[in-house]
N, C-alpha and C positions, 0 to 999 in steps of 0.2 A: 558211413552214416555220419551225420551231424546233429548235434544237440546244441540248442540255443538255451542260454540262461539270462533272464532279464536281470540288469544290474546298473546300478548308479555309479559305481567306482571300481569296476573290473575285478571286484574281490567278493562282495556280498551279493546274495539273492535279494532282489528288490522287491518292494510290495506291490502295489498296483500295476499290472503288466503294461498298460497304455501310458502310464507315467514315468516310466523309467527312463533313464537317460541314454541307455544302449544295451547291448547284449553281448555277453561273452559266447562266442561260437566255438564248440569243441569238436575236432574232427576225430572219429573214432574208426579204429581198424582192429579186428581181433579183441574186442573189448577192451582196447587200451588207447588213451588219449594219444594222439600222434602229433597234434598240433592245437594251437588255440589262438584266437585273435578277437579283438573287441570291435564290435560293429555299432557306431553311433545311431540312435534312433533318430532318423530323419523320416520315419515313416507315418507317425501319427502326430497330430497337433498336441496331444498331451505331452509328448516327447519335448516339445518346445514350449511347454508351460502355458499353452491355450487351452485351459481345462473346459471351456465351455463350447468349443468348436469341434464337432466331429464331422467327418465327411458327410456332406449334404444336411449339416444341421444335427440336432439331437435325435433324429429318428434313424440315423444311421445309414440311410440310403442303401447303397450297395453293400453294406457291411464294412469290414474293416480290410478292404482289398489292399491299400497301401503296405500295412502292416504284414499281411500275408505274401504279398508279392517280395516284401523285403526279406522275409525269412523263408522263402519257397525251397531252398535248398537244404533246409533243416527237416529232420523227421519227427523231433521232439522239441518241447520248449518247457523249461522248468521256471516257474515263477510263484510268488506267494500268494497273491489275489489278482482277480481280473473280472471283469463283467462277464455275465453269462452270453451275451451277444458275441464278444471276441472269441469265447471258449467254443461256441458253436461255429462261428466262422472258420477258426482254426481246424476244428475236426473236419469240416466239409472240405478243406483244402488239403487234407491228408497229413496234417501236423498234429500229433498227439500232445495236448496239453498235460502238464504234470504239475499239480500244485502241491506245495510242501512248506513245512516251517523251518526247513534246514537253512541255516544262515549263511553258510560259506559255498561259493558257486562250485569251487572245484571238488569241495567234499559232497556236495549234492549229486555231481556228476559221477563221481567214483562210486557212491552208494547206488545210484540208479543203475550203473552198469553191472554192480555186483548183486542186483536184486533186494538191496537192504534199504533203500529210500522209503521213508514213511510217507505217504500221500495223504494229503487232507482229503477228508470225505466232502467238506463243503467249503470251498475258499472262494466261491463265486460271489461277486459284488452285485447287488441287485438294486442299487439306489436310483438307476436311471429308469 
């Protein structure tokens, strides 16, 4: 199983999912992390700081297909906040979004695996 964590610096859980610089990818076997790597966010325009350009404009067209494609090998993604559209698109693709206020990526994954991660009830950004 793989767990992605949105991160701007390979250490902390980032804020808005679409604006993070990359993702820490944790490979898990028997509930233990066996490998981790950083994957640069080349999937979203937000990752390249083009904050007002989504796929096919602000209407999002076919959704967040590039992000989903870039993380398709992950079963879960941990982040602080994200738009409701991306959350729905991740769920539709079989990637479970996990929103949390936990600050350190490695700690968030450990707590998630141990069933101790506190998930936010409402971390969805609805400003679009």
